[in-house]
N, C-alpha and C positions, 0 to 999 in steps of 0.2 A: 176768170174762174168764178163759178157760182158761189153765192153767199153760203149756201148749204155745205158745199165742199170745204170752204174756208173754215166754217164753224166746226166741221168734223175734224179737220187737221188740228185746229187750235185746241179742241177738247182732248184729242188723242195726245198731243204733245204736252199739254199741261198735266195730264195723268201720268205720263212717262216721267216728266220732270219731278213730280211729287214722289214717285216711287224711287227715283235715283237719289233724291235728297234724303229720304228716309234711310236708304242703305248707307249713305255716307255718315249720317248721324249715328247709326248703329255701330259702324266701324270705329268711329272716334270714341264713343262711350266704351266699347269693348277694349280698346287699346289703353284707355286711361285707368282701367281697373288694376288692382294690385297684381304684380308680376307673379307668375306661378314658379314654384321651385321644382326643378326636374333633377332627380338624383342621377338619372341615366343620360349621358351626353347624346345618345341617339334620339331619345325623346325630345330633348331640348332642340336638337337640329331639325327634327321634323316639325316642331312647333314654329320655329323661326322660318322654315321654308314655307309653311302654310301662311304665316303672317306676311311674308314678303309677297307671296302670290296674291293675297287679298289686297295688299297695298297697290300692286300693279293694276288689278281690276278696278279699284277705286280711282286710280289716276286716269284710266281710260274713261271711266264714267264721268269724271270731272270734266274732261274734254267734251264729252257728249252733252253734259249739262250746258256748257257754254254754247254749243251749236244749237241746242234746243231753244235757249233764250234768244239767240239771234234769229232763229226761224220764227218764233212767236212775234218778235219785233217786226220781221218782214211781213207777216200776216197782217199785223195792225197797220203797217204802212202801205199795204196793197202791193207789195213787191214779191209776194210768195208765188211760186210756180213759174217764174220767169228765169231762164238761163242767164247767168251772169256773163257768159262768154259770147253768146250769139244773139241774145235777146228774144229768142223764140220761147214758146210755152213748153214747159216740162210736162210730159204725159202724166195723167192721173195714176196710171199703173206704177210708174217709177216713183212718184211721190208716196204712194201707199207702201211700196217696198222700202223706201228710204226717205222719210219726210224731211230730213234735214239737208237734203241735197240742194246744191246751188247750180248744178249744171244738167243740161239734157244728156241723154245717153250718148248721142253722137259726140258732143264736146268732151264728155268724160272719157269716152273710148279713145279719142285722139290724144287727150292729155296723158292717159296711162300708156299709150303706145310711145309717146315722146319720152316719158320717164323711163320706160324700159330700154329704149334706144340709147338714152344718155346714161343708163346704169344707175339711176337714182333710186 
């Protein structure tokens, strides 16, 4: 892969990482504020549902943060853009769609078909 492409992906991933970390910090600071008092149980339930939803989103983002950090490390080690399964290059189009991917489209398709067949 060309240096220009690697620089593009690294810059893109670092920007996304910064954005996700900011979201996480905002969530933590928002949850550490004084608890609100809701006289209506429905309002309280709605607030708790929203809070749980936000926590699920942040959990998914936490997993994405880990993937982004691993991907940046792969860029620095010159392993970025190579399929872990078959060793072939991953297409630029696929990397633009999902920069944290570790498999080419063929290997990922086979893996998903196997998961579906096994009911995973």
